[in-house]
Phi, psi and omega in degrees: 000137178277163175283160174299325184294318178292321179301317176300318177297316179298321182294318178293320183292324180291333175288326188275315188222174174274134178283153172281172186302315180297315180296315182298320182292315182297321178290318178302309180298321183292319181285346173293322183264339187248102181293327179300309180291331176293317180292324178293320179297316180296315178293319178295321176298315177301315178294319176297317184291316175299313176301316178294321175293322179291325178296328187269003177267161177272004186304327187258005181271137181298142173290163180291331174297319179293319178303313183296319175298322180292315180301316180298316180291333179283329179282336178301129176291150181276000000 
């Protein structure tokens, strides 16, 4: 059985890449018996999904008006 520390590493790795078969099985069996790691896995997946969704929105892109103001201020002599 793997430690919670190793399970945490595998949970984060799983979000970034695909786990190999052995790692996947180790994490699977660990999370069956460890409620804390199950919760951590669910919370990490929720945060990752929220960040991905936020990153893909246009909410944080500057408006064309703001871009124009920035360009004008950069062109003005000091």
